[in-house]
C-alpha positions, 0 to 999 in steps of 0.5 A: 474536496473537489477533484483536482484534474479528472472528473471521475473520483477514482481516476482523480484519486489515482492521479493524486496517488501518483503525484503524491510521490514528488517529494520522495522522488517518484513523480514530477508535477508537470509530467503528472498534470500533463498526463492527467489532462490527456485522459479526457474520459473515464476509460481504462484503456486511455489511462493505460496508454497515457501513463505508459507513454509518460513512463516510457518517456521517463525511462528513455530519459534515464537511459540517456542520463546513464549514457551521459554519465549523469548518475543523479539524473538517471536515478531520478528518471528511473524512479519516476518511470517506476511510479508511472509504470505502476500507475499505467497498469492499475485499471488493468488489474483483474483475472484473467491477468492482462499481459499488459498489466504483467508487462507494466508490473515487471517494468516498474520493478526493473525501473525501480531497481535501476534507480535504487542501484544509484542510491548512495546506499543501494538497498539489498534485494531480499527473498524472504523464506515463506512456506516453501517459497519466498516473498520479495523485499528490500532492506534499505540502510539509513546513514553510513552504509558501512555503519552496522550500529543497531537502529530502529527498523520499520517494516512496511506492508502493503494493501490491495494494489500497491507494490513493494517498490511503491512502499519506498515512495509512500513510507520508506523515504520518510523513514530513512530521512529520520534514521530508520532502517527499512524492510519493505516486502510484498505478501500473499495477494500483493505485487509479484506474489499474486502476479507471478506466484499466484498466491492470494491473500490470507487473513491471518497476517501474523503468519506472514509477518513472523517469517519477515520478523525472523529475517529482520531480527537476524540482521546485526544492524537491526535493533530487535527491541525497536521494530515497527510494523507499518501497514497502509490501506488494506495493510492497515488491517493486516498490520493490526492483525499481524500484531495480534500474534507477532509480539516482537513488535515495539509498535504497530501502525494501522494507516487507513485500513478497515476494521472489518472487511465484511462491514466495509464491503456491505456498507457500500450495498444499498440497505434494502439488499444488504439486509438480505445478506447472507441467507435472505430472500433469494430473489433479492440476493439474485438482484444484488448479484446481477447488480454487482456483476454489472458494476464490475464491467464499469471501468471505474466503479467496478475496478475495486471489485475486479481487483478484489476477486483476483487478489483473493482468488474468488470466482464471483462477488458473492463469494468475495462477500462471504470470504470478507467475514474472515478479515476482521479485528473484531474479537481480536483487539485484546491480542495486540500488545504493542503501542498502536497508531491508528490513522483515518482521513475524514471522508475516507469510507475505507477506514471509516471504522478506524475510530472503532478499532482505536477505541476497542484496542486494549494496548496504548493507542494513538488515534490520528484523524486528518481532515480540513484542519490539516488540509489533508484529504483522500485515502491514506492521507494522499494529499498530505503524506508529509503531514502524516509522517510528521505526526507519526514519527513524533509519536514513534520517537516517544514510543521508542524512547529515543531517536532511531539512530541512537545506539 
């Protein structure tokens, strides 16, 4: 599929990501198209300025609607502002932390909370106990807010560069429409946990999810026998990894994650240099290191690597490659017991090995491949989230044996 607006593949993909939330209330077509068209070159500074301007315009509209007593208008404008603030800061990610990124991150949270407070059933803001600190989260109730009948509950975990607030647009809204309660959270390496607490990623996500499950099952409105964990992007790995050790899950969803982070990383390195990893010819490895450091300085091509070094708290690209070995499902597939949904979009190199994961799992597996027949493209099915959700929830209805709102 050719790019929609922007010439650079990554810039266009991130534009599509922002635009994808029209259906869940996080974007407006004209605002997104207008912003993208003003980004006339592959420049992270220009990206930041234009999306920030759009975010602030939506925020101002929210304030005006609030003053006028327009609850619906204020809610919608705050939610759009949240998505746009998050989008504005994307290409500033890295270390040391750019204070403008800190500002847009905090403003996206504030805007989301202002909008969510205007929901018919506002979410509960959570501080989930975790190893001497807390993880940020939200609990969204489906249906009548006074109804405490236990329901199926979807737990949402993120990837590398999302936020717990974005999870509402990506998955929570669709789950709430179908009668699921939702518990969304950020873990180590994600959102405010890395930004404000400085806690980096860890590979053993079962030790992250277990405290979250403890919080979920303690709630009377949660059916502890119908708890679903959904991870998207890098969360497609962490969700599957969590299911190897946390066995209170009724189902797991690995949406577009890597099977093995080392393999996914090395697949992007030219073969002649990749073959020298980890302890090959020193001259060749030196060339690779210099090439990666050069790439890191490029606004688009180097973004993922800059981001990865920050969220994993490593000093250089070679250290990241070595660390990536710890993030694998190889040899652990048999430990997943619950039914698992594995998703992949054709052409998405991040989840290119999803078929291998699906084939290696020994639990009941549903492998869902999206592509030309569905008119779905992009990482995490970004041009077809509704198509993804239709297929996912049909499968979940079968796994859970009944609709989520059934007692």
